[in-house]
N, C-alpha and C positions, 0 to 999 in steps of 0.2 A: 504494500500500500504506500502511495506517495506520502512524503512527510507532510506536505501542506494539507492533504485530505485527512490524514490522521489527526493533525492539530485541530482541524475543524470539528471532528468527531469528539475529541477530548473536550473542546470548549462547550459542546452541547450539554455536557454533564455539569458545567459550572452554574451555580445558582446565584443570580444577582441578589436575591434577597438575603442569602447568607453573607454576602459581602456587605450589604447595607447594615447588618447588625454591628459591624465593626466601625461604622461611620456615625455613631450617635452624636458626636459633637457638631455635626454638620446638618444643615437644614435640607429637607427634601421638598422638591417642588415638582411640578409637572409642566411639560411643554404643551403647546397648543394641541399637539397630536395625542396627548394623554399619557405619553411615556414618562417614566420616572427619570429624574435628573438629580444628580448629587451636586450641591453647591456649598461653598463656604459661605458663612453669614455675610461676608463683605461683598459678595458677588452678585446679589440679586436685585440691585437697585438700578432703575433707569435702563432697562435692558430691552433691546429689540431682538426678536427671534428670527433666524434666517429660514428661508425656504429651501436652500440648497447647501450642500456640503462639498468640501474638497477632500482629496485623499492623498496621503503620502505613506510609503512603506514604514519609515521610521521618523517619529517626531521627537525631537530633543527639547526638553524644557530647561532653559537656562543657558545664557551665552557668556558664561565665565570661561576660564581657560580649559576646564574639563569638558564642558559641552562643545566648545569650539574644536578642541583636539579630537573628540570622538567623531564629530561631523567630518573632519578631514580624513580620519582613518576609514570611516564607512564609505565615503565617496571614492577614495583610492581603491577600495575593495569592490567597487561597483554597486554599492547599495544606495538607493535614492533616499535622501533625508532632507529635513528642514529643521530650523532652530527657531524657537519663540523665546522672547525675553520681555518680562513685564515692564522693565525700565525703558524710558525713552532713549537713554544714552548709555554707552558703555561706561563702566565705573572708571574714575580717574584716581581713586585711592590706591596707594602702593600695595597695601595688604601683604600677601605672601611674597617672599623675595628670595628664598633659598631653593635652588633646583639641585636635587641630589644626582648621584651618578646614574642611577637607573633611568630617571626621567630624561636626563641628557642623552643617554643612549637611544631612547625612543625618539627624541627630537632629531637625532642624526639622520633619521629616515625621511625627514620632511624637507627635502629640497633646500638645503643650505640654512635651515633654521638655527642650528648650533653655531654655524659660522657668524650669523648675525648677532646671536646672544653674546658670543665671545667678543665680538667687535664693539658692541655698545655697552656691555657691562663695565663697571669700574675696574681698573687694574687690581689684581688679586692682593697686592700689597696694601691696598687701601681698605680691605675688608676681612683680612684673614684673622684678625684678633678680636677678642672680647675684652673690653677695658672696664676696670672697677676703680672708681674714684670718688672723691668728696665733691667735686664739681668738674666740669670739662676743662677748666683752667686751674683746678686745685690739685690737692695731693693725690698721687697715684697709689691705690691700695693693692693693685696687682693687675696682671694681664695674662691671657691665655691665647697662644697661637694655635689655631685649629687646622693649619695646613702643614703637612710634612713633605719632604722631598719626594717620597714615593707616590704622593698624590698627583704628581705631574708626569710620572714616568710611563703612564699608560700600560702598566703591566696587567692589572686586573680589569681594566676597562679602557676602551679606546678614547674616552673623553673625561674631563674633570668636572667637578661641581661648578655651580655658577651662582652669582649674586645679582639678581635681575628682577625688578619690581613686576608685580602681577599685571598691572595695566599695560606695561610695555610689552610683556609677553603676549597679552591678548591682541595688541596691535599687530604683532608679527604673525600670529595665527590667522587673524582676519585677512592679512595680506595674502597668505597662502590659500585661504578659501576663495578670495577673489580671483586668484590664478586658476582655481578650479571652477570658475564661472559662477560662484555664489554672488548674491546681491544682498546688500544690507538695505532694508526698507523700514520706514516708520509707518505709523498708523495713518498718516495723511498721504501716503503714496497713491498716485492716480490709479495704479493697477487694482488696488483693493484686494480683498480676500473673497473671491467668488468662485463659482463652479468652473468658470472658464480660465481661472488663474492657475498656472502650473506652479505648485507649491514647492517642488523639489529645488534644492540649491538656493534656498532663501533663508535669510536671517530677519525675522520680523520683530522689530522693536516696538515697545508699547503694547504688546499682546500678552495678556495675563491668563494663565490657565486657572479656570474657576470650577470646573467640573470634569468628571470622566465617568463613562459608563462602558464597562467591558461587555462585549457581545461574543457570538460564536466564532467570528472570524476577524474581529477588529476591536479597537478601542475608540469610542466616540468621545472627543475632547471638546469641552466648551471653553471658548475664549472670550474675554472681556476686552473690548477695544474702545478706548476713549478717542472719539473723532469729532472734532468741531463742537466740543462741549456736550456731546451726546454719547452715552455708553451703549455700545452695540455688542450684542452677543452673536458670535459666529461659531460654527462647529467644524471640526476637522476629524476625519477618520484616519486612523493609522493602524498598521499591523502590530507595531511595537511602540510603546511610549517609554522614553527614558528620562527619568527625573535627574537632572544635573543642576537643580535649582537651589543648592546651598543648604546651610545648616538648618534654616527654618523652612524647609522644603514644603511647598504646597502639595506636590504630588504625593509625598509620604503621608501627609495628613489626610488627603482625600481617600487614600486606600487604607487608612486606619492602622498604619504600622507605627509602633511605639519605639522609643529609644531606651536603651538600657545602659546604665553605668553611673558615673559620678556627675552630679550637677553642681553648679555654683562653686567651682573651685576658687574662683577669684573674680571680682568685679573691677573693671578698669575704665578710665576715660582715655580715649585715643585722640591725640591732637596732631593733625597733619599740618605741617608748616614748612615754609620755605625761608632760607637764609643763606645766600651765597657767601656772606662774610663769615658766618659760622663754619660753613663748609670749607672755606679756604684756610681758616685757622686750624681746623682738625686735620685737614689734608697735609699741612706742613708740620704740625706739632704733635698730633696724637691720633693717627688714622686708626679706624676700626669699624666693625659692623654694628656691634651692640655696645652701649655704654651704660653700666649700672651705677647709678649716682645716689649717694647717701650723704646727706648733710643735715644740720639742725633745722633748716628752713623747709626742706622738701626732699621727697624721695621719688625717683622715677627711673624709667629705662628708655634710653634714646636709641631708636633704630635709624641708622644712617643709610638710607636707601641709595643716595648718590652724593658723595662729598663734592664732586665737581659741579653738579647742578644745584647743590645746596638743598636737597629734599630730605625731610626727616619726618618721623612719627615719634611722638613722646607718649609713653604709656605711664599713666598716673593712677595709683590706687584710688578706688571709688567706694564710698560707703553710704549707699542709700538706705533708708529714706532721709536720714539726717542731711545728706548731701543730695543735690539734684543737678540735672544737666544745666539748669539756669545759673548755678554757682560757678560754672566754667565758661564764662563769656570770653570772647577773643582777648579782651583786655586782661582779664584774670589769667588766662593761659599764657599771655606774653610775660606777665610777671613771674609765673611759675617757671617758665623757660629760662628767664634771666637768673632766677635763684639756682636752678640746676646747672646752667652753663657757667655761672660764676661771674658773669658780666653781661651788660645789656648791649644787644646788637640792634641798631635802628632799622635794619632791613627785614626784621622778622615779620613774616606775613602768615597769619593763621588761616589756613584754607578751610578746614572744617573740624568740628569737635563731635565725637560720637562716643556714647557709652557702649560697652559690650561685656558679656559674661563668658567666662571660660568654663567649658564643659568637657567631659571625657566620656563620650557615649557612642554606642554602636546600635544601628537599627536591628530590630529583632529578625527582620527579613529583608533580603536584598532583591528578591524576585517574587512577584505575586500575580494574581489574576491569571492563573494558568500560563505563566511565563510570558505574559504580554506587557507587564509593567515592571520596569527595572529601575532600581536606585543606584546611582553612581556618584562617587565623590562625597562632598560634605553632606549631601542628602542622605547618605548611608552611614556616615560616621563623622564625628567632630572631636578633634583632639585639642589639648593645650598646644600653643605654638612652639613649645620647646622641642627643638630638633627638626622643625620644618616638615613634619610628616603629612600635614593636611592636604595641600595641593598635590604633593608628590604621590601620595597614596591614591588620590583621585585620578591622576594621569594614568597610573598603572591599572586602576580599575577599568578605565576606558579601553586600554590596550588589551586587557583580558577578554572583554565582552565583544569587541568589534568583530573579530574573526568568527566568533560563534554566531552572531547575528547574520553575518554574510553567508555562512554555510547553511543556516536554517532557511533563510529567505530564498536561497538558490536551490532548495529542495534536496540538498546533499545530506544534511543532518536532521535528526529528530528534535522536537522541542525540548526534550530532556537535556540537550546540550546546554541550553541557557541556564538550567538549574545548576550546572557545574560552576557557573560564575559565582553564585553564592557559596557553594561548597569550598571554592578556592579562595575567594577574596575576603569572606567574612572572618575566617581565622587570622588572616593577615591584619585586618582592621582591628581586631581585638588585641592582638599582640602589639601593634603600633600604638594603640590607646594606652596600654599598660606601660610601654616604654616612654611615651610622652609624659605620662604622669610621674614616672620615676625621674625623668629629666627635669621636670618642673620642680619637684621637691629638691633635686640637687641644686637648682638655681636658688631655692629658698635657704639653702644651708649657708650661703654667704652672709645675708643680713642677720641670720640667726647667730652666726659666729661673732658678729659685731654688736650683739645685744639688741638687735631689732627683730626678734623672732616673729614672723608673720602670724603664727598660731596664737600668740598673745594678743596681737591686734585684732584678730578675728574673734577671740574670746571676749575682749572688751566690747567689740561691736555688738555681739550677741547679748551681752549683759545690758547694754543700753537699750536694746530692742526688746528685752524681756518684760514680763508683766510689771515688774517694779519700775524699770526705766521708762516704759511706755506711757506711764501716767503723767510724766513730766511734759511740759509744753515742748513742742517740736524745736523751737528756738533754743531752749535751754539744753535739750538733748544734743543739739549740734555744738553748742559751746562746750559742754562737758566732753564730748567725743574729741573735738579738736584740741582741747586742753590736754587731755590724756596723751594724745598722739604727739603733741609738742614736747611733753615731758619725756616721752619715749625716744624722740629724736636727739635728745641731749646725749644719748649714748655715743653718738658719732661727732660730738663737738671736739674741736682741736685740743682743748684742755684735757680731755679724757682719752681720746684716741691718738696716743703717741707713745713712742718707745720709752719715754721717761716715766710714764705712769704705769705702775705694775699691772693694773687691770687692762689698760689699753695695750700694753706690750704683750700680755697673754693672748688677747683677742687677735692681735695682728699675727702672732705666731700660729695660732689656730687657722687663721685665714690662709697663710702661706702653705700650710699642710694640705688644706683642701685643694688648692691649685696644683701643688706638686703631685698629689696622688690621683689627679684626674677626677675628683669628686664634685666639681662644679658643673654648671650647665655645659653640655657637649653640643657640638654642631654636626659632626659626621659620625655615622654608624655603618661602616662598610659591611659588616657581617649581616646586618639586617637589611641594608639597602640592596645589596647584590645577592646575598646568600639565602633569602627567604625561599622556602620550599613548600609546594602544595602537597598535602598528605593524602588528599583524595580529590576526585573530580574527573576531568577528561584525561585520564591516565590509563595505561594498560593495567588490567586486573592483576592483583598480587604484586604490583610493582613496588609497593612499599610494605615492608614487613610489619606485622602487628605491633611488635615491640617498638618500632620506630614511630608508629602513629601515636602510641600512648606516652612515649618519652618526650614530651614537649618541653623545650627549654624555656625557662622564665627569663624575661628581660632583666638585665643587670643594671641598665642605665649607664654603663661604662662603654667606651669605645672598644670594639673587638675587631680583629682583622678578618677579612673575607677569605675563606678557603674554597677554591674551585671544586665543584662537584658535578658529575654527569649522571647522578641518580635521578630517576623519574620525579618530576615535580620541580626540579631545580632550573634556574636560568642557565642557558648554554654558556659555558665558560668562554671568555674572550682570549683569543690568541691571534697575533698577526701572522699571516701566511702569504706566500707568493702565489699569485694567480697565474697558473701555467697556461691558461687560455688567452692571456694577454700577450701582446707582442713586445711589451716593455718589461725589461728585467727588474725594474723598480716598482712595478705595480703590486702593491701590498693591500690585502683586505683583512679585515677582522672577521673572525668566524661568525660574529653576529650579523655581518653584512651579507652572509650567504643566505640568510632568511629573507624572502621577498617581502616588501611592504606594499606592493601593488596588487597582490592577489593572495587569496587564502591558501597558501601552498605549504605542504609539509616538506621537511628536509631530512634525508637519510644520509648520515655520515659514516663512511666505511673506509677501510684500507684496501689496497690493491692485492687482495688474495682471492684464491679460487672460491672459497666458501662465501666470502663477502660479496663477490660479484653475483653469486647464485642468489644470495639474499636480496640483493638489489633488483635482480630481474623479477623475483617473486613479488617484491614490494611494488614495482611498476605495474605488474599485472593486476594485483589486488586493488591498488589505488584506481586503476582504470575501471575495474568492476564497480567500484563505489563512486565513480565519477568525481574523484578527488585529485587535485593537483599534487604532484610529487616531483621533487628534484633530488638528485643524488650528488653528493660531494665525495670525491675520492681523494683521500689525504695521502700524499706520497712523502716518504722520508726525505730528509735533507740530502741533497746531492744526487737525487735520482736522475738517471739518464733521460734526456729529452725525448729520445725515441720510444722509451717504454710507456710514456703516457698515452700513446696511441692504442695501447692494450684496452683502455677503458672503452673506446669506441667499438672495438671488436667484441668485447665481453658484454656490452650493454645493448647491442643492436637487438631489435629495431628502435629502441628508445634513445632519444638524443638530448633529453633534458638533464644534463649532468655537467659538472665542473670539476676540473683537476686543480688541486692546490698542493703546495709543497711546504713542509715545515722549514722554518728559518733558523739558522744557527744551530745550537745544540739543544734547543727546547723540543721535547717530544710531546706531541698532542695527546697521545694515549697515556703517557705517564701523568700528565696534568689531570686527565680524566680518571686516573687510577684504574686503567684498563690495560689489557694486552692489545697488540695490533690486530687481533682477531675480533675485537669488540665492534659494536655498532650502536649508533645513537639515532633515534627518530625524534626530530624536533618539530614542535607545533608552530603554527604561524605567528604566535606571540613570543617565540624564542625560548619557550620553556620545553623541557624534555618530556615527551610523552611515554617513551619506552627506551630502554637500553639493555645491552647485554655485554658483560665484561669480557667474555672469551668465546664468542661464537654461539650460534643457535644449535641446541642439541637435537631438536626434532625436525619436523618438516618446515622449511622456511615459509612456504605458501600458507600453511595452516597457522603459523605464528603471526604472520602479517595480517591474515584475514581476521584473526581474533583481535589484534591490536586496533585495526581500523574500525571494526564493528563496534567495539566498546566505546572508543572515543566519539564516534558519530552517533551513538545510541541506536545502532541498527543491528542488534543482536539477532541472530538467526534462530528461528524456532526449530527445535529438534524434531525429526520426522517420527 
């Protein structure tokens, strides 16, 4: 039975009413035709109903970096999609700014994106350090350099990490979408959203998702469009709806998925401001990425997004309800900035001020509505910013799900393949949540060592909010709270925090120990960044032993080195090799480059042995039976004769989708993978290993390959 037909049959068993039970916080209304529609309470005012609907195979809600990246991947894989964004304009706030190794590897596949990021990001010497000080022009308490020489040697990865603000990344992603014939349109575009409008390859700004109704073969999505002062309701039908709409995801709320974890870890005020004078001062005297500032007048963390351009975000502790957003006017923020900087800069321009709450939560489900609604990025998980896992985890979510959507919509895989997205990515999100929390508490160890224990401040705040404190007038509560905090900040006064004061000397010694032992806030986590491994999902059966599944490592919060692995579920190790199909002797490729980004193609890596060629021929035949794309890579040892590589053509006839590469220097690919040269590795389109064998297949190669592809694609054959 074809995958699409089976999906429709499965959807007929789906009960709309059972879903509506999980949507109690939302109002139920009926369209003029009498059909039920699920709306959020904000969405049912001044709405006109349409007579016609448009359709797109995949509709992405949210035009942040994750949604834009996913739309690029799907388009390159031949999947028609569109993006809707409730805001009229793309965000100009810097927000996320650290791009880790794995995300940079994925960006390498997007037509020069990494080259542009590296060109426009600040020089690494301007952001490699975290600075701890009493003010930006005051005493230095310590600094931590987060970049080591090996980070630039491209041994474990073909690309280094980057420091590049989120809105700048979005601009570059939009540029690539425009190169793929996408158009950015607002709600006043003359084309409008009507039945004659081709929705694919569109980014629709000012279009808010307000309702969704899953049906047997589609999801009906209600949009609210504010046009000319009138709110218009339009409907879109899609085969798959992907929620990339952030931590307060409307899609997640509409399908009734709850978040699980720790809430309200910390409340902060985020002040986005510009000052080229401050940027120039730090550039020449104290360059860094993050500045942790503690003095008797104020406490804050400065994020230096770009010293050359003078773009910053100051994070300041926030204690509502005694404090409110109105207490942080631009003028007040300028005064706070001056206190934390240690001097006043006349060119400080406060762009905006926003409160935010730090959570550590993961959605209970990533896939719902019979695999037709999917949560990706912050819609599925929200972390403390410590370690920069938020956007990076979302980028990798998108990479995991894109090829699965492509195979499903092309009729190659069964809908069960989409469920493996949750099986694989949810454990990663949970692990990264725990790691982010540990890293956050590591950051808190610094002020605690200085006598500014954040837990004490939180205890005081709870006491003021308690039944006893709450009976006091709000103004008096505020005075008491600020008075107590001012007394607390005396702990970092110059008279106390110095080497001549016994208590101050002891605290400074403790602080040095935290830095030297790597117990402060960390930036890079190579073992988790590159070494995460899926324990179940779209992998060969029995690929991971039971004891390996149960023995899950707990995050330590410390930086650990990445150890290459070719075990199923792991990312394919990186190694530079010589491309023997190229006419240039200098043409080198990373093993990661052998995996196509333009089509959902599997890669089988073998050595030039008789048994391995037999396995490759079997894999080609089985892949053809499943209508799945496959490429074979033959890895030749260093110094192989040029004439011998023609063996591959003879051995693999009539198939010609193969490439010959040669090991460089004395590095052995198979030793890195902890295999013999009789081993073989089957790599998925997302560069993760689906199946591997350390020393050859013991049984029938055709039977082995048939089993592997049938399980990955969800097309298990029924025994006769």
